[in-house]
C-alpha positions as CSV (number, residue, x, y, z in Angstrom):
1,M,146.5,18.0,337.0
2,K,146.6,14.6,338.7
3,M,143.4,13.6,337.0
4,K,144.8,14.5,333.6
5,T,148.0,12.6,334.3
6,L,145.9,9.6,335.4
7,A,143.7,9.8,332.3
8,R,146.8,9.9,330.1
9,A,148.2,6.8,331.9
10,T,144.9,5.0,331.6
11,L,144.7,5.8,327.9
12,A,148.2,4.6,327.3
13,T,147.4,1.4,329.1
14,V,144.3,0.9,327.0
15,L,146.2,1.6,323.8
16,S,149.0,-0.7,324.7
17,A,146.5,-3.5,325.5
18,S,144.7,-2.9,322.3
19,M,147.9,-3.1,320.3
20,L,148.9,-6.3,322.0
21,M,145.4,-7.8,321.3
22,A,145.7,-6.7,317.7
23,G,149.1,-8.4,317.4
24,Q,147.7,-11.5,318.9
25,A,144.8,-11.5,316.6
26,Q,147.1,-11.3,313.6
27,A,149.0,-14.4,314.7
28,R,147.8,-17.6,313.1
29,Q,148.2,-21.2,314.2
30,L,148.3,-24.1,311.7
31,T,147.5,-27.7,312.7
32,Y,150.0,-30.4,311.7
33,A,149.0,-34.1,311.9
34,M,151.4,-37.0,311.8
35,G,150.9,-40.7,312.5
36,F,154.1,-41.1,314.5
37,P,153.8,-41.3,318.3
38,P,155.0,-38.5,320.6
39,N,158.7,-38.3,321.2
40,S,159.5,-40.3,318.0
41,D,162.2,-39.0,315.7
42,S,159.7,-37.6,313.3
43,D,157.7,-36.0,316.1
44,I,160.8,-34.2,317.3
45,A,161.6,-33.1,313.8
46,G,158.0,-31.9,313.4
47,Q,158.4,-29.8,316.6
48,N,161.6,-28.4,315.3
49,F,159.8,-27.5,312.0
50,A,157.2,-25.7,314.1
51,E,159.8,-23.7,315.9
52,T,161.5,-22.7,312.7
53,V,158.2,-21.5,311.1
54,S,157.6,-19.4,314.2
55,E,161.1,-17.9,314.1
56,L,161.1,-17.2,310.4
57,T,157.7,-15.4,310.6
58,D,158.4,-13.6,313.9
59,G,155.6,-15.5,315.5
60,E,153.1,-14.4,312.9
61,L,152.6,-18.0,311.9
62,T,152.8,-20.9,314.3
63,V,152.3,-24.7,314.0
64,K,150.8,-27.1,316.5
65,V,152.0,-30.7,316.0
66,F,149.5,-33.5,316.7
67,A,151.5,-36.7,317.0
68,L,149.2,-39.7,316.6
69,S,146.3,-37.8,318.2
70,L,144.5,-36.0,315.4
71,L,145.0,-38.4,312.4
72,N,146.8,-41.7,311.9
73,F,148.8,-42.5,308.8
74,A,145.7,-44.1,307.1
75,E,143.6,-41.0,307.8
76,T,146.1,-38.3,307.0
77,P,145.6,-37.6,303.3
78,G,141.8,-37.5,303.5
79,G,142.1,-35.3,306.7
80,V,144.4,-32.8,305.0
81,R,142.3,-32.8,301.8
82,D,139.1,-32.1,303.8
83,G,140.7,-29.5,306.1
84,M,140.6,-31.5,309.4
85,A,144.3,-30.6,309.6
86,D,146.1,-27.7,307.8
87,M,149.0,-30.0,307.0
88,G,150.0,-33.6,307.4
89,Y,152.7,-36.2,307.3
90,V,151.6,-38.2,304.2
91,L,153.1,-41.6,303.3
92,T,152.2,-41.7,299.6
93,P,152.9,-45.5,299.1
94,Y,149.9,-46.2,301.4
95,F,147.8,-44.6,298.7
96,P,148.8,-46.0,295.3
97,N,145.9,-44.6,293.3
98,Q,146.1,-41.1,294.6
99,F,149.9,-40.4,294.2
100,P,151.1,-42.7,291.4
101,H,153.7,-40.4,289.9
102,M,155.6,-39.8,293.1
103,N,155.2,-43.4,294.1
104,L,157.0,-44.5,291.0
105,V,160.3,-42.8,291.9
106,A,159.8,-43.5,295.6
107,E,159.5,-47.2,294.9
108,A,162.7,-47.2,292.8
109,S,164.7,-46.8,296.1
110,M,166.3,-50.2,296.0
111,L,168.6,-48.4,293.5
112,I,170.7,-47.7,296.6
113,N,171.8,-51.3,296.5
114,L,173.7,-50.4,293.4
115,M,175.3,-47.2,294.8
116,D,179.0,-46.9,295.4
117,E,180.3,-48.1,298.8
118,S,181.6,-44.6,299.5
119,L,178.0,-43.5,300.0
120,R,177.4,-46.0,302.9
121,G,175.7,-44.0,305.7
122,R,174.6,-41.3,303.3
123,E,172.2,-43.2,301.0
124,G,169.2,-41.5,302.4
125,Y,170.7,-38.0,302.1
126,A,171.2,-38.6,298.3
127,Y,167.8,-40.2,297.7
128,V,165.8,-37.5,299.6
129,G,167.6,-34.8,297.7
130,A,167.0,-36.5,294.4
131,M,163.3,-37.0,295.3
132,A,162.9,-33.4,296.2
133,E,164.5,-32.1,293.0
134,F,162.6,-34.6,290.8
135,V,159.1,-34.2,292.4
136,L,159.2,-30.4,293.2
137,L,161.1,-29.2,290.2
138,N,160.8,-31.8,287.4
139,C,157.5,-33.6,287.8
140,P,154.3,-31.5,287.1
141,D,152.3,-34.7,287.1
142,C,153.4,-35.5,290.7
143,L,152.2,-32.1,291.8
144,A,149.0,-32.5,289.8
145,D,148.3,-35.7,291.8
146,M,148.6,-33.6,294.9
147,E,146.3,-31.0,293.6
148,K,143.6,-33.6,292.9
149,E,143.7,-34.4,296.6
150,N,143.5,-30.7,297.5
151,Q,147.1,-30.7,298.8
152,V,150.3,-28.9,298.1
153,M,153.7,-30.5,298.7
154,T,156.1,-28.4,300.7
155,S,158.7,-30.8,301.9
156,N,159.8,-34.5,301.7
157,A,162.0,-36.9,303.6
158,G,163.2,-40.4,303.7
159,S,164.7,-43.0,306.0
160,S,168.0,-44.9,306.4
161,P,168.2,-48.2,304.6
162,Y,165.5,-50.9,305.2
163,G,166.4,-54.3,306.6
164,L,164.7,-57.3,308.0
165,T,163.7,-57.1,311.7
166,C,162.3,-60.5,312.7
167,T,161.3,-63.1,315.2
168,K,163.7,-65.6,313.7
169,P,166.9,-65.6,311.6
170,V,166.4,-64.7,307.9
171,T,169.7,-64.4,306.1
172,N,169.5,-66.6,303.0
173,R,167.2,-67.9,300.3
174,E,166.1,-70.9,302.3
175,Q,165.1,-68.9,305.3
176,L,163.3,-66.3,303.1
177,D,161.3,-69.0,301.5
178,G,157.8,-69.0,303.0
179,A,158.6,-66.1,305.5
180,R,155.8,-63.6,306.0
181,L,157.2,-60.1,305.6
182,R,155.4,-56.8,306.4
183,V,156.3,-54.5,303.6
184,A,155.7,-50.8,303.0
185,G,155.8,-50.6,299.2
186,S,155.3,-52.5,295.9
187,H,159.0,-52.8,295.3
188,W,159.5,-54.7,298.5
189,S,156.4,-56.8,297.7
190,R,157.9,-57.8,294.3
191,W,161.2,-58.5,296.0
192,A,159.6,-60.7,298.6
193,E,157.7,-62.7,296.0
194,A,160.7,-63.1,293.8
195,F,162.6,-64.7,296.7
196,G,159.8,-67.0,297.9
197,A,158.5,-64.9,300.8
198,T,154.9,-63.7,301.3
199,P,154.5,-59.9,301.5
200,V,151.9,-58.5,303.9
201,T,150.8,-54.9,303.6
202,L,150.0,-53.2,306.9
203,S,150.1,-49.7,308.2
204,S,153.2,-48.8,310.3
205,N,150.8,-48.3,313.2
206,E,149.8,-52.0,313.0
207,A,153.3,-53.5,312.6
208,A,154.1,-54.1,316.3
209,E,150.8,-56.0,316.9
210,A,151.3,-58.1,313.7
211,L,154.8,-59.0,314.8
212,S,153.8,-59.8,318.4
213,Q,150.9,-62.0,317.3
214,G,152.8,-63.9,314.7
215,V,150.9,-62.5,311.8
216,V,154.3,-61.7,310.2
217,D,157.8,-63.1,310.8
218,C,159.6,-59.9,309.9
219,V,159.0,-56.2,309.4
220,V,160.9,-54.6,306.6
221,I,161.9,-51.3,308.1
222,S,164.8,-49.0,309.1
223,A,166.5,-49.6,312.4
224,P,165.4,-46.4,314.2
225,E,161.7,-47.4,313.6
226,L,162.3,-50.2,316.1
227,T,161.9,-47.6,318.8
228,N,159.8,-45.1,316.9
229,L,157.0,-47.6,316.2
230,G,157.2,-49.8,319.3
231,L,158.8,-52.8,317.6
232,F,161.7,-53.0,320.1
233,E,160.1,-55.5,322.4
234,H,159.2,-58.0,319.7
235,V,162.3,-58.4,317.5
236,T,164.9,-61.1,318.2
237,D,166.9,-61.3,314.9
238,I,168.0,-58.5,312.5
239,T,169.6,-58.6,309.1
240,M,170.0,-54.9,308.0
241,S,171.8,-55.6,304.7
242,I,168.7,-57.0,303.0
243,P,166.5,-56.1,301.2
244,G,167.9,-52.5,301.0
245,G,166.1,-49.5,299.7
246,I,164.7,-46.7,301.8
247,F,161.2,-45.4,302.5
248,A,161.1,-42.3,300.2
249,G,157.4,-41.8,299.6
250,T,157.2,-39.3,302.4
251,A,155.5,-35.9,301.9
252,T,156.3,-34.6,305.3
253,T,154.3,-31.4,305.4
254,N,151.7,-31.7,302.7
255,M,149.4,-28.7,303.1
256,N,145.7,-28.2,302.5
257,R,145.6,-26.3,299.3
258,D,143.1,-23.7,300.6
259,T,145.3,-23.1,303.6
260,W,148.4,-22.7,301.5
261,Q,146.7,-20.2,299.2
262,S,145.5,-18.2,302.2
263,L,149.1,-17.6,303.3
264,S,151.1,-14.6,302.3
265,E,154.1,-15.1,300.0
266,S,156.5,-14.6,302.9
267,Q,154.7,-17.2,305.0
268,R,154.8,-19.7,302.1
269,Q,158.5,-19.0,301.8
270,A,158.9,-19.6,305.5
271,I,157.1,-23.0,305.2
272,L,159.4,-24.0,302.4
273,K,162.5,-22.9,304.3
274,A,161.4,-24.8,307.4
275,G,160.5,-27.7,305.2
276,S,164.0,-27.9,303.8
277,R,165.4,-28.2,307.3
278,L,162.8,-30.9,308.1
279,A,163.7,-32.8,304.9
280,A,167.3,-32.9,306.1
281,E,166.7,-33.6,309.7
282,I,164.9,-36.9,309.2
283,P,167.4,-38.8,307.1
284,Y,170.3,-37.3,309.0
285,V,168.9,-38.4,312.4
286,Y,167.9,-41.8,311.0
287,H,171.3,-42.5,309.6
288,N,173.0,-41.3,312.8
289,R,170.7,-43.2,315.2
290,E,170.9,-46.6,313.3
291,Q,174.0,-48.0,315.0
292,K,172.9,-46.7,318.4
293,V,169.5,-48.5,318.1
294,L,171.1,-51.7,316.9
295,E,173.6,-51.7,319.8
296,R,170.8,-51.0,322.3
297,I,168.5,-53.8,321.1
298,Q,171.5,-56.2,321.4
299,E,172.3,-55.1,324.9
300,E,168.8,-54.8,326.3
301,R,166.9,-57.5,324.4
302,G,169.6,-59.9,323.4
303,A,168.7,-59.6,319.8
304,E,171.1,-61.1,317.3
305,L,172.5,-59.1,314.3
306,H,173.2,-61.2,311.2
307,E,175.0,-60.7,307.9
308,A,173.2,-61.8,304.7
309,D,174.5,-64.6,302.6
310,P,176.8,-63.0,299.9
311,E,175.1,-65.0,297.2
312,L,171.7,-63.6,298.2
313,L,173.1,-60.1,298.1
314,A,174.3,-60.7,294.6
315,E,171.0,-62.0,293.5
316,I,169.2,-59.0,295.0
317,R,171.4,-56.6,293.0
318,E,170.4,-58.5,289.9
319,F,166.8,-58.3,290.9
320,V,167.0,-54.5,291.3
321,R,168.4,-54.1,287.7
322,G,165.5,-56.2,286.3
323,D,162.8,-54.7,288.5
324,L,163.1,-51.2,287.2
325,E,161.8,-52.3,283.8
326,K,159.0,-54.3,285.3
327,M,158.2,-51.3,287.5
328,A,157.9,-48.9,284.6
329,E,155.6,-51.4,282.8
330,F,153.4,-51.9,285.9
331,Y,153.0,-48.2,286.5
332,R,152.2,-47.5,282.9
333,E,149.6,-50.3,282.6
334,E,148.1,-50.3,286.1
335,R,148.6,-46.8,287.5
336,G,148.2,-44.7,284.3
337,V,151.7,-43.3,284.4
338,E,152.2,-43.0,280.6
339,N,155.8,-41.7,280.7
340,S,157.0,-44.1,283.5
341,A,160.2,-45.3,281.7
342,E,161.2,-41.7,280.9
343,M,160.5,-40.6,284.5
344,L,162.7,-43.4,285.9
345,E,165.5,-42.6,283.4
346,R,165.4,-38.9,284.4
347,F,165.3,-39.7,288.1
348,E,168.3,-41.9,287.9
349,E,170.3,-39.1,286.3
350,I,169.3,-36.8,289.2
351,L,170.1,-39.5,291.8
352,E,173.6,-39.9,290.2
353,K,174.1,-36.1,290.7
354,W,173.0,-36.2,294.3
355,S,175.3,-39.2,295.0
356,G,178.1,-36.8,294.3
357,L,176.6,-33.8,296.2
358,V,176.3,-35.5,299.6
359,T,179.7,-37.2,299.8
360,E,181.1,-34.4,302.0
361,V,178.0,-33.7,304.1
362,D,178.7,-34.2,307.8
363,S,176.0,-32.2,309.6
364,H,172.3,-31.5,309.6
365,D,173.0,-27.8,308.8
366,E,175.1,-28.7,305.8
367,L,172.4,-31.1,304.4
368,A,169.6,-28.6,305.0
369,Q,171.6,-25.8,303.2
370,L,172.3,-28.2,300.3
371,Y,168.6,-29.0,300.0
372,W,167.7,-25.3,300.2
373,D,170.2,-24.2,297.6
374,Q,169.6,-27.0,295.2
375,V,165.8,-27.3,295.4
376,Y,163.6,-25.4,297.9
377,S,164.9,-22.0,297.2
378,K,164.1,-22.5,293.5
379,I,160.3,-23.0,294.1
380,D,158.3,-20.0,293.0
381,V,155.8,-19.3,295.8
382,T,153.7,-17.2,293.5
383,T,152.8,-20.2,291.4
384,H,153.5,-23.3,293.4
385,G,150.2,-24.8,294.6
386,M,148.2,-21.8,293.4
């Protein structure tokens, strides 16, 4: 009798262990590469994304984030394309030939200089929402560019407004003339040249070294990146009101197309849901950290904050109005975007709508729900990226 009882207990233990092993075997881990360093705002957002994916799939699908350890920004698109990572944080303006259609609307971001003052502090909320709606729901050419790179776009993001973070004061036309500015997009390059400065194109990962060695006088970037990218020790003078615009060419969780297609429909839905929260977290955190970072660099480094000359601000607004037409022409002739003018016109309409949608948003949860309701929930996982 005792032997039978022992046998039953042993069998139950074996079956329980087998079931546990089977459950573990069914779980799948995806690799996620980003060029930001550990503990940066984007790394934290990526870790939160991973937790959300695990929660939404009951642990069936997990994500391991590699912050500046698997692929840097320059390596990420190729690494995702070739399967070195299942997904990656892709900065599309770094790759003008691969992602021309998305870059067109991303590089129209100096439009925020023309936004109503009531949107101050929410510019990124509106632009990220408009980018998501345009690229994911209204721009098949944008998605076709991704497909050519064996990638599927599953979320986007953007920063708070870009300003001048420098080693000397730059507040007016005279001080801009001859200044060397590290820029992260063609629109800022055109702006720099129009005002007598010299644009220098460098990866974000190279910006701190360039600033410290005097290769550039200023880095055009958002305030939170002073800590995220290690610029904090090198900056002495900051003018956040110029040039304006945000970095909007961010495909935060671009996925290898083969990996995406291997997921179940519920898993793809979970990636999109988590992606909508990531899309909201980054601009929300960036906007809310901006003032804290600026106060800290004043207190700890003695950096000076400057206001731009009002005449320069007025000239920049005029530049923005004229640059859209030049941008459309450039993308049509040099990047093969045949319908560039129509794309910009449609995007401006969507941005105007989003300028109204975000005026009452006061939390990350509210912004994430808005992005989900307006964009991500409308993506058909049976056809998107398939």
